[in-house]
C-alpha positions in Angstrom: 90.2 47.2 -9.6 88.1 48.8 -12.3 88.1 47.1 -15.8 90.4 48.6 -18.4 88.4 50.1 -21.2 88.4 47.9 -24.3 89.3 49.1 -27.7 86.4 49.6 -30.1 87.7 46.9 -32.4 87.7 44.5 -29.4 84.1 45.5 -28.6 83.1 44.8 -32.2 84.6 41.4 -31.9 82.9 40.7 -28.6 79.5 41.6 -30.2 80.2 39.4 -33.3 81.2 36.4 -31.1 78.1 36.9 -29.0 75.5 37.4 -31.6 76.9 35.5 -34.5 78.8 32.6 -32.9 76.6 32.4 -29.8 79.5 32.0 -27.4 79.2 32.6 -23.7 81.0 35.5 -22.0 83.7 33.1 -20.6 84.3 31.6 -24.1 84.5 35.0 -25.7 87.0 36.1 -23.1 89.2 33.0 -23.8 88.9 33.5 -27.5 89.8 37.2 -27.5 92.2 37.2 -24.5 89.8 39.5 -22.5 88.6 39.1 -19.0 85.1 37.8 -18.5 84.1 40.9 -16.7 85.4 43.1 -19.5 83.3 41.0 -22.0 80.2 41.3 -19.8 80.7 45.1 -19.4 80.9 45.6 -23.2 77.8 43.4 -23.9 75.8 45.3 -21.2 76.8 48.7 -22.6 75.8 47.7 -26.1 72.5 46.3 -24.9 71.7 49.5 -23.0 72.3 51.4 -26.3 70.2 48.8 -28.2 73.2 47.7 -30.3 73.6 44.2 -31.5 75.4 42.6 -34.5 75.8 43.7 -37.2 76.5 47.2 -36.2 75.4 50.0 -38.7 78.0 50.6 -41.4 78.0 54.4 -40.7 78.9 53.8 -37.0 82.5 54.7 -36.8 84.8 53.8 -33.9 84.6 57.3 -32.5 80.7 57.3 -32.8 80.6 53.9 -31.1 82.8 55.0 -28.2 80.6 58.1 -27.7 77.5 55.9 -27.5 79.0 53.3 -25.2 80.9 55.7 -23.0 79.0 58.9 -22.8 81.1 61.7 -21.3 80.3 62.6 -17.7 80.0 66.1 -16.5 83.2 67.6 -15.2 83.5 67.1 -11.5 82.9 70.2 -9.4 86.2 71.7 -8.2 87.3 70.8 -4.7 86.8 74.0 -2.6 88.0 72.6 0.7 91.0 74.5 2.2 94.3 73.1 1.0 96.9 72.4 3.7 100.4 73.9 3.5 102.3 70.8 2.5 105.7 72.3 2.8 104.8 73.3 6.4 103.6 69.7 7.0 106.9 68.3 5.6 109.0 70.6 7.8 107.0 69.9 10.9 107.3 66.1 10.4 111.0 66.5 10.9 110.5 67.4 14.5 110.7 64.8 17.2 107.4 63.1 18.0 105.5 64.9 15.3 103.0 62.8 13.3 100.6 63.3 10.5 97.7 62.7 12.9 98.8 65.7 15.0 99.2 67.9 12.0 95.8 66.9 10.7 94.2 67.8 14.0 95.9 71.2 13.8 94.7 71.6 10.2 91.1 70.6 11.2 91.1 73.1 14.0 91.8 75.9 11.5 89.6 74.4 8.7 86.7 72.4 10.2 85.3 71.7 6.7 88.7 70.4 5.4 89.9 67.0 4.5 89.3 63.9 6.7 92.4 62.2 8.1 92.7 59.5 5.3 92.4 62.1 2.5 94.8 64.4 4.3 97.4 61.6 4.4 96.7 60.6 0.7 97.2 64.2 -0.5 100.3 64.6 1.5 101.9 61.5 0.1 100.8 62.6 -3.4 102.5 65.9 -2.9 105.6 64.3 -1.4 105.8 62.0 -4.4 105.9 64.9 -6.8 108.9 66.5 -5.1 112.3 65.7 -6.6 114.9 66.7 -4.0 118.4 65.5 -5.0 121.9 65.8 -3.6 124.2 64.0 -6.0 127.2 62.4 -4.1 129.7 59.8 -5.2 130.2 57.0 -2.7 132.9 54.4 -3.2 131.9 51.0 -1.9 133.4 50.3 1.6 134.9 53.8 1.9 132.6 55.4 4.5 130.0 54.3 7.0 127.4 56.8 8.1 126.0 56.7 11.7 122.3 57.3 12.1 121.2 58.4 15.5 117.7 57.6 16.7 117.1 61.0 18.4 115.9 59.8 21.8 118.4 59.0 24.5 118.4 56.1 27.0 119.9 55.8 30.5 123.0 53.6 31.0 123.7 52.4 34.5 127.2 51.4 35.5 126.8 48.0 37.2 129.8 48.7 39.5 129.4 52.3 40.5 125.7 52.8 39.9 126.5 55.9 37.9 123.8 56.8 35.4 124.8 58.3 32.0 122.8 59.3 29.0 123.3 57.4 25.8 122.5 58.1 22.2 121.3 55.1 20.1 123.1 54.8 16.8 122.9 52.2 14.0 126.0 52.1 11.8 125.7 48.3 11.1 123.7 47.2 14.1 122.0 49.2 16.9 124.6 50.1 19.5 124.9 52.6 22.3 127.0 55.7 22.1 127.9 57.7 25.2 126.5 61.2 25.5 128.1 64.2 27.2 127.0 66.0 30.3 125.8 69.6 30.4 125.9 71.7 27.3 128.4 69.5 25.4 126.7 67.9 22.4 127.6 64.2 22.6 130.4 61.7 22.9 130.5 58.5 21.0 131.7 55.0 21.6 132.3 54.7 17.9 135.9 55.3 16.6 137.3 55.0 13.1 140.1 52.7 14.1 138.1 50.1 16.1 135.5 50.0 13.3 138.2 49.2 10.8 139.9 46.7 13.1 136.8 44.9 14.4 134.6 44.8 11.3 136.2 42.7 8.6 136.2 44.6 5.3 135.0 47.6 7.2 134.9 51.2 5.9 138.0 53.3 5.6 136.3 56.4 7.1 133.5 57.2 9.6 132.2 60.7 8.9 132.4 62.9 12.0 128.8 64.1 12.1 128.3 66.1 15.3 130.5 63.9 17.4 133.0 65.7 19.7 134.7 62.8 21.4 135.4 59.2 20.4 136.3 56.4 22.6 138.4 53.4 21.5 136.8 50.1 22.2 137.4 46.5 21.1 134.7 44.0 20.5 134.7 40.9 22.7 135.0 37.5 20.9 131.6 36.2 20.0 129.9 39.5 20.6 128.7 42.1 18.2 130.7 45.3 18.4 
């Protein structure tokens, strides 16, 4: 981590302790509450400018700062093609889409563009500046939202051998929910009444997000519902 720039009055004290009291960098750091590396940096900068103690009376703090920390030339503007971050954000919501795939697509269009790590850094910076908000009021214990994983799994009936497709949902722990056949969206093994009955102090409502059918079930003793 780079050292934090010292104040000019601190640098003056560093030089006074160095050249008047003859203290070491470690001793100066303990006396002034400054890191040893910060003390050493201040002394090296002063030495490179041929400054010792006492400093000239006409050397103001502003003039001292300009001598110790000469301004660098402004960095050249970054002319590499900028990705469409909104497009990246929307594409990442698709199943199996990753930043690596989107970076490869970006590099195919802009061979002189950002490398993968910089691409990810810039995207996270852009995302951090967005401020989406949807203010809602949630009463504690009133609702429990079901989050589906997206991918489905096969569930085999041990008695009949029938194979059904299942959605994976995680209301309070990961559990299977039965999916429908054909064009029907999905059925779910989660029901408002069993949740309220089987989960002590459970929610009063389970929002019906995309579920067409609900099946009652009761947890077996000693098993997670």
